[in-house]
C-alpha positions as CSV (number, residue, x, y, z in Angstrom):
1,M,-26.1,39.3,-13.6
2,N,-26.3,39.3,-9.9
3,I,-28.3,36.2,-8.8
4,K,-30.0,38.0,-5.8
5,K,-31.2,40.8,-8.0
6,K,-32.7,38.3,-10.5
7,I,-34.3,36.2,-7.9
8,R,-35.9,39.1,-6.1
9,L,-37.4,40.2,-9.4
10,I,-38.7,36.7,-9.9
11,V,-40.9,36.7,-6.8
12,S,-41.4,40.2,-5.4
13,L,-42.3,41.6,-8.9
14,T,-40.9,44.9,-7.8
15,I,-42.0,47.5,-10.4
16,I,-39.0,49.0,-12.3
17,F,-39.5,52.4,-14.0
18,I,-37.4,52.9,-17.1
19,P,-38.0,55.9,-19.4
20,F,-38.9,54.7,-22.9
21,F,-40.7,56.3,-25.8
22,C,-44.3,55.1,-26.5
23,F,-44.5,52.3,-29.0
24,A,-46.8,49.5,-30.0
25,L,-45.5,46.0,-29.7
26,N,-45.6,44.0,-32.9
27,I,-44.4,40.5,-32.2
28,R,-44.8,39.3,-35.7
29,E,-42.4,42.0,-37.1
30,E,-39.9,41.3,-34.3
31,I,-39.9,37.6,-35.1
32,K,-39.3,38.4,-38.8
33,E,-36.6,41.0,-38.2
34,R,-34.7,39.1,-35.5
35,K,-35.1,35.8,-37.4
36,I,-36.5,34.1,-34.2
37,P,-37.4,30.4,-34.7
38,T,-41.0,29.4,-34.5
39,Y,-42.6,26.1,-33.8
40,L,-45.6,24.7,-35.5
41,I,-47.9,22.7,-33.1
42,E,-51.3,21.6,-34.4
43,N,-51.2,24.3,-37.1
44,N,-50.4,27.1,-34.6
45,S,-47.1,29.0,-34.5
46,Y,-45.3,29.3,-31.2
47,I,-42.2,31.0,-30.0
48,S,-40.3,30.1,-26.8
49,L,-40.8,32.2,-23.7
50,K,-37.1,33.1,-23.9
51,S,-37.7,34.7,-27.3
52,L,-40.7,36.6,-26.0
53,L,-38.6,38.0,-23.1
54,K,-35.9,39.0,-25.6
55,I,-38.4,40.8,-27.7
56,L,-39.8,42.6,-24.7
57,G,-36.4,43.3,-23.2
58,A,-37.6,41.6,-20.0
59,E,-34.9,38.9,-19.7
60,D,-34.0,40.1,-16.2
61,S,-37.5,41.0,-15.0
62,W,-39.6,37.9,-15.1
63,G,-40.3,34.9,-12.9
64,R,-42.1,31.7,-12.5
65,V,-44.0,30.3,-9.5
66,E,-45.3,26.8,-10.1
67,D,-47.2,27.0,-13.5
68,R,-47.6,30.8,-13.4
69,V,-45.3,33.2,-15.3
70,F,-44.9,36.8,-14.4
71,I,-43.3,39.4,-16.7
72,K,-42.5,43.0,-15.8
73,H,-42.2,45.0,-19.0
74,Q,-41.4,48.6,-18.1
75,D,-44.4,49.5,-15.9
76,M,-46.7,46.9,-17.4
77,E,-47.5,43.5,-15.8
78,I,-48.1,40.4,-17.9
79,K,-49.2,37.2,-16.2
80,F,-50.4,33.9,-17.6
81,K,-50.4,30.2,-16.7
82,V,-49.1,27.2,-18.6
83,N,-52.0,25.3,-20.2
84,S,-54.3,28.3,-19.8
85,T,-55.8,30.6,-22.3
86,Q,-56.0,33.5,-19.9
87,V,-53.5,36.4,-20.1
88,F,-53.6,39.3,-17.6
89,I,-52.3,42.6,-18.8
90,D,-52.3,44.6,-15.6
91,K,-55.9,44.0,-14.3
92,K,-57.4,43.4,-17.7
93,V,-57.9,39.8,-18.8
94,E,-57.4,38.7,-22.4
95,Y,-58.1,35.3,-23.9
96,L,-56.0,33.2,-26.2
97,A,-57.5,30.9,-28.9
98,V,-55.0,28.3,-27.9
99,P,-53.2,27.8,-24.5
100,V,-49.6,28.4,-23.5
101,K,-47.8,25.1,-23.7
102,E,-44.8,23.5,-22.1
103,V,-42.8,21.0,-24.1
104,E,-39.8,19.3,-22.7
105,G,-39.3,22.0,-20.1
106,E,-39.6,24.9,-22.7
107,I,-42.6,27.2,-22.3
108,L,-44.1,28.0,-25.7
109,I,-46.1,31.1,-26.5
110,P,-48.8,31.2,-29.3
111,V,-47.5,33.9,-31.7
112,D,-50.8,35.1,-33.3
113,D,-52.7,35.5,-30.0
114,F,-49.9,37.2,-28.1
115,S,-49.2,39.5,-31.1
116,N,-52.8,40.5,-31.3
117,I,-53.0,41.2,-27.5
118,L,-49.9,43.2,-27.3
119,S,-50.0,45.0,-30.6
120,G,-52.1,47.8,-29.3
121,V,-50.2,48.3,-26.1
122,S,-48.7,51.7,-25.7
123,V,-46.3,50.8,-22.9
124,A,-45.1,54.2,-21.8
125,S,-48.7,55.4,-21.3
126,R,-49.5,52.8,-18.7
127,I,-49.6,53.6,-15.0
128,S,-48.4,51.5,-12.1
129,K,-50.9,49.2,-10.5
130,E,-50.9,46.6,-7.7
131,P,-50.6,43.1,-9.0
132,S,-54.1,41.6,-9.7
133,F,-53.2,38.6,-7.6
134,K,-50.5,38.3,-5.0
135,E,-47.5,36.0,-5.2
136,E,-47.9,33.1,-2.8
137,K,-45.3,32.5,-0.1
138,I,-45.3,28.8,-0.8
139,V,-42.4,27.7,1.4
140,A,-41.8,30.4,4.0
141,K,-44.0,30.1,7.0
142,S,-45.6,32.9,9.0
143,K,-43.1,34.8,11.2
144,N,-45.3,33.6,14.1
145,K,-44.3,30.0,13.4
146,S,-40.9,28.3,13.6
147,F,-38.9,27.9,10.4
148,I,-36.8,24.8,10.8
149,I,-33.4,24.3,9.3
150,L,-31.8,20.8,9.2
151,I,-28.0,20.8,8.6
152,D,-26.7,17.5,7.3
153,P,-23.0,16.8,7.7
154,G,-22.4,14.1,5.1
155,H,-21.0,10.6,6.0
156,G,-19.9,9.7,9.5
157,G,-18.9,6.7,11.7
158,S,-17.9,3.7,9.6
159,D,-18.4,5.8,6.4
160,N,-15.4,8.1,6.0
161,G,-16.5,9.5,2.7
162,A,-13.6,10.8,0.6
163,T,-10.0,10.6,2.0
164,G,-7.2,12.9,1.0
165,Y,-3.6,12.1,0.1
166,Y,-2.5,13.1,3.6
167,G,-5.3,11.2,5.4
168,L,-7.9,13.9,6.0
169,K,-11.4,12.3,6.1
170,E,-14.4,13.9,4.5
171,K,-16.7,13.0,7.4
172,D,-14.6,15.1,9.8
173,V,-14.4,18.1,7.5
174,N,-18.2,18.0,6.9
175,L,-19.0,17.8,10.6
176,D,-16.6,20.6,11.7
177,I,-17.9,23.0,9.0
178,A,-21.5,22.1,9.9
179,K,-20.9,22.8,13.5
180,R,-19.3,26.1,12.7
181,M,-22.2,27.0,10.3
182,K,-24.7,26.3,13.1
183,E,-22.9,28.5,15.6
184,Y,-22.6,31.3,13.1
185,L,-26.3,31.1,12.3
186,K,-27.2,31.1,16.0
187,K,-25.1,34.2,16.5
188,E,-26.6,36.0,13.5
189,L,-30.1,35.0,14.5
190,K,-29.7,35.9,18.1
191,G,-33.0,37.0,19.5
192,N,-35.0,35.5,16.6
193,T,-37.0,32.7,18.2
194,G,-38.8,31.9,14.9
195,V,-35.9,30.0,13.4
196,K,-34.8,26.6,14.8
197,I,-31.6,24.8,13.7
198,Y,-31.0,21.1,14.0
199,M,-28.3,18.7,12.7
200,T,-28.6,15.2,11.5
201,R,-25.5,14.3,13.5
202,E,-23.3,16.2,16.0
203,E,-20.7,13.5,16.5
204,D,-18.9,10.9,14.5
205,V,-21.7,8.4,14.0
206,Y,-23.1,6.6,11.0
207,I,-26.6,7.6,9.9
208,S,-28.1,6.1,6.8
209,L,-29.6,8.2,4.0
210,P,-33.1,7.0,4.7
211,E,-32.6,8.0,8.4
212,R,-31.5,11.5,7.3
213,V,-34.5,11.9,5.1
214,Q,-36.9,10.6,7.8
215,M,-35.4,13.0,10.3
216,A,-36.1,15.9,8.0
217,K,-39.7,14.7,7.8
218,D,-40.1,14.0,11.5
219,I,-39.1,17.5,12.5
220,N,-41.0,19.0,9.6
221,A,-37.9,20.8,8.3
222,D,-38.4,23.8,6.0
223,V,-34.9,23.5,4.6
224,F,-32.5,20.5,4.3
225,F,-28.9,21.6,3.9
226,S,-26.3,18.9,3.2
227,I,-22.6,19.5,3.5
228,H,-20.0,17.4,1.6
229,T,-16.4,17.5,0.4
230,N,-15.8,16.3,-3.1
231,S,-13.5,13.8,-4.7
232,S,-12.7,12.4,-8.1
233,L,-13.3,8.7,-9.0
234,T,-9.7,8.6,-10.3
235,M,-8.3,10.7,-7.4
236,R,-7.2,13.4,-9.8
237,P,-4.8,15.7,-7.9
238,D,-5.8,18.6,-10.2
239,A,-9.6,18.3,-9.6
240,D,-10.7,21.6,-8.1
241,G,-13.7,23.8,-7.4
242,F,-16.9,24.0,-5.4
243,E,-20.5,23.3,-6.5
244,T,-24.0,23.1,-5.2
245,Y,-26.7,20.6,-6.1
246,Y,-30.5,20.6,-6.1
247,S,-32.9,17.9,-7.3
248,G,-34.9,18.3,-10.5
249,I,-37.6,16.0,-9.1
250,K,-39.0,15.0,-5.8
251,E,-40.3,11.5,-5.0
252,E,-42.1,10.3,-1.9
253,L,-42.0,6.6,-1.0
254,V,-44.3,4.7,1.3
255,F,-41.2,2.9,2.4
256,L,-37.8,4.5,1.8
257,P,-35.3,2.3,0.0
258,S,-32.4,1.2,2.1
259,S,-28.9,2.6,1.3
260,P,-25.9,0.4,1.5
261,P,-22.9,1.3,3.7
262,G,-20.7,3.9,2.0
263,E,-23.5,6.4,1.4
264,V,-24.2,6.1,-2.3
265,L,-25.3,9.6,-2.8
266,D,-26.8,9.5,-6.3
267,E,-28.8,6.4,-5.6
268,E,-31.6,5.4,-8.0
269,V,-34.3,3.0,-7.0
270,K,-35.0,0.5,-9.8
271,G,-37.5,-2.3,-10.0
272,D,-39.0,-1.3,-6.7
273,T,-42.7,-1.9,-7.4
274,S,-43.0,-3.7,-4.0
275,L,-42.2,-0.4,-2.3
276,S,-45.6,1.1,-3.3
277,R,-44.0,4.1,-4.8
278,I,-46.0,7.3,-5.0
279,L,-44.4,9.5,-7.6
280,E,-44.8,13.3,-7.2
281,D,-43.4,15.1,-10.2
282,L,-42.4,18.4,-8.7
283,N,-40.3,19.7,-11.6
284,T,-42.3,22.9,-11.7
285,T,-43.5,23.2,-8.1
286,S,-42.2,25.1,-5.2
287,A,-39.9,22.5,-3.5
288,V,-37.7,22.2,-6.6
289,D,-37.9,25.9,-7.5
290,E,-37.0,26.9,-4.0
291,S,-34.1,24.4,-3.9
292,R,-32.7,26.1,-7.0
293,I,-33.1,29.5,-5.5
294,L,-31.4,28.5,-2.3
295,A,-28.6,26.8,-4.2
296,D,-28.0,30.0,-6.2
297,F,-27.7,32.1,-3.0
298,V,-25.2,29.6,-1.4
299,Q,-23.1,29.3,-4.5
300,E,-22.9,33.0,-4.9
301,R,-21.7,33.4,-1.3
302,L,-19.1,30.7,-1.7
303,A,-17.8,32.4,-4.9
304,E,-17.2,35.6,-2.8
305,R,-14.8,33.8,-0.4
306,L,-13.2,30.9,-2.2
307,L,-10.4,31.3,-4.8
308,T,-11.1,27.9,-6.3
309,P,-13.2,27.5,-9.5
310,D,-16.9,28.1,-9.3
311,R,-18.5,25.0,-10.8
312,G,-22.0,26.4,-10.5
313,T,-25.3,25.0,-9.4
314,K,-26.5,21.7,-10.9
315,R,-29.5,19.4,-10.9
316,R,-28.7,15.9,-9.6
317,G,-30.8,13.1,-8.1
318,F,-28.9,12.6,-4.9
319,Y,-30.9,10.5,-2.5
320,V,-31.2,13.1,0.3
321,L,-32.3,15.7,-2.3
322,R,-34.7,13.5,-4.1
323,Y,-36.6,12.1,-1.2
324,T,-36.8,15.1,1.1
325,P,-40.2,16.9,0.4
326,M,-38.8,20.3,1.4
327,P,-36.3,22.6,-0.4
328,A,-33.0,20.8,-0.2
329,I,-29.5,21.4,-1.4
330,L,-26.1,19.5,-1.2
331,T,-23.0,21.6,-1.4
332,E,-19.5,20.2,-2.3
333,I,-17.0,22.6,-0.9
334,G,-13.8,21.3,-2.5
335,F,-11.9,18.3,-3.8
336,L,-10.1,16.3,-1.1
337,C,-8.2,14.4,-3.8
338,N,-6.4,17.7,-4.5
339,P,-3.5,17.9,-2.1
340,N,-3.6,21.7,-2.0
341,V,-7.3,21.7,-1.2
342,E,-6.7,19.1,1.5
343,L,-4.1,21.2,3.2
344,N,-6.3,24.2,3.1
345,L,-9.2,22.3,4.6
346,R,-7.0,21.4,7.6
347,D,-6.8,25.1,8.4
348,A,-9.5,26.2,11.0
349,E,-9.7,29.6,9.4
350,V,-10.5,28.2,6.0
351,R,-13.2,26.0,7.5
352,Q,-14.6,29.0,9.4
353,A,-14.7,31.0,6.2
354,I,-16.5,28.3,4.3
355,A,-19.0,27.8,7.2
356,E,-19.8,31.5,7.3
357,S,-20.2,31.6,3.5
358,L,-22.7,28.7,3.7
359,A,-24.6,30.4,6.5
360,K,-24.7,33.7,4.7
361,G,-26.2,32.1,1.6
362,L,-28.9,30.5,3.8
363,L,-29.5,33.8,5.6
364,D,-29.8,35.5,2.2
365,Y,-32.5,33.0,1.4
366,L,-34.3,33.5,4.7
367,K,-34.3,37.3,4.1
368,F,-35.5,36.8,0.6
369,R,-38.4,34.6,1.9
370,D,-39.2,37.2,4.6
371,V,-38.5,34.6,7.3
372,I,-36.1,37.0,9.1
């Protein structure tokens, strides 16, 4: 399914009208007929949110913002919160005997209560209504304020990053593509003074990971966009493809841990009680969710232009993703250890195409967030 379509459904909750015959939902019968697994928690039966969406036929018309879940089922709106007993059916509020739960990342729905609430619903007879509460624009700022983008060309100076068989250095590829991306964004955003673009480096200099994170904080960036070129630990010449990473957790430290020369990207801080860590678990909050959405946009745009394998979007605890408080992604545009990829990355036209794809993915996100 098209990522953009799915994401827009997640946040905008655009009402989709599909002709169906009237029917009453009976979750218990659907569970029995479809042999859907149930989970017993404190003597209450639950099904996963995924199973409920399948029963409702709403797998492509739902979304989550922080702890709130939105479902568009034909012309009916269902809204509820994790750990809450309230369920909104359009503007009417219903109450569950036990709350919706989340266990190991899986949202679980109480079977009996939801079945009772939805059993009398005649879906086709409902009329469209405005949402009873509006979706919050958590990340995007007002159009009257600046939206700040920080582009981060990975490595630099004494840190070459990966090096190809023919001597091409990752730091140079990253910087060139980042500059091209910035110029393309400036051209596309011409006349739009509400978006400002910065770079962590614009020349061949070494900047530590903590310094990059601190720069993002200092300028109050709204998006952190890191550009890298991949490699394999064993320098496999057949390694191929592009991928985009986002962090599954965000942490804020009173003092950022230092990073050794060589830019260890996936750094973990262990035994650092002296650093006075303040852990902010943001697995279900906007910064992480927005990072994933941005990563999806960028990966989709890269897939349109690159002929190499699409390795998808992935969660990973890279330093610059984990410690930046704003939405942040890190894209790996290709494997320098692959001689064919290295030769392609020497081509200015290829670099320009990659830069434009990255920029278009970011622009898609800005449009999605009503920034532009």
